[in-house]
N, C-alpha and C positions, 0 to 999 in steps of 0.2 A: 432167304426170307420167305419165298412162296411156300416152301415146305412147312415152315413154322405156322404160317397162316392156315394152311390146309389142316395141319394137326390140331390147331386150336378150334377151327370150325368143326372138325370131326368130333373133338372132345365135347364141345358144347351140344352138338346135335344128338349125341348118343346118351346124354344125361336123361334120367327118368323124368317123364312128363314133358319133355321138349318136343314140340311138333315141327319146329323148323327154325333155321337161322338164315338171315339175309344180311349181306354186306352191300351197302350202297356207296358209290363214289360221290364226289362233291356235287355233281350235277343231278344226283338222285337216281342214277341208273344202277341196276343190280349188277354187281361184278362177281358175286358168289352167292349161291343159295342152295338150301337143301329142301326147299318147297317146290311144288309143281310150278310151272311157268306162269300160269294164270294167277295163282295166289301170290307169287313173287311180284308180279306187276302191280297187283292191287295193293299189297303192303307197301311197296316202294313208292307208289304214287301218293297214297293217303298219308303215310307216316312222314314222308319227306316234307309235305306241306304243313303237317302239324308241328314238326320240329322247327321249321322256319318261323311259324307263329309263336311257338313257345320261346324260342331264342329271343325274338323281338320283345316279347312280354317281359321276360326276365331282365333284359337289358333296360327296358323302359321303367321297370319298377325300382331299379337302383338309381339313386340320385346322381352318382358320378359316372354311371354307364360302364363300370368296370366288371360287373358281375356277368357270368355266362352260364348257360345251361350245361350241366355235366352228366345228368342221368335223368331219365324219365320212365316212370312205371305206370302202366294203365291196366287196371284190373276190372274184368267183367265177370259175369256169372260163369261163362264158359272158358275164358282164356285170360292169361296174364301176358302182356306185351311189355318187354323191357327194351328200352332204347338208350344206347350209349353213343351220343354224338361226339365227333372229333372234328378237327378243322378240315380234314381231308376225307374222312369216311364216316359212315353211320352204321352201327351194328344193331340189328334187330333180332331179338329172341322171342319166339312165340311158344308159350307152354301152357299146359293144363295144370294149374296149381294143385288140383285135387289128386292127381296121379303121383305127385311127389311124396305125399305123406301116407299113401295106402301101403299096407304091408305086402 
């Protein structure tokens, strides 16, 4: 299993425009990252808190409380951050969307 996770992480990290990939555990601690340590800590801390709030918001907006957050995309002028939360892990991909489409 660890080999398939490493292969997937490497495949994501080497895509054009991707600056880094971070995988967090349930407690919000980075368990794998292709970013420098300081950036990894920053993304882990801030995005974990944002995902907790987004999960609660999505759950509260649904009248029966059965809805859940499955994907989140944040786009700024410089970066696009894609977050795929799971029950046990949180996958974060940081990319420059302009680099994807340049020839």
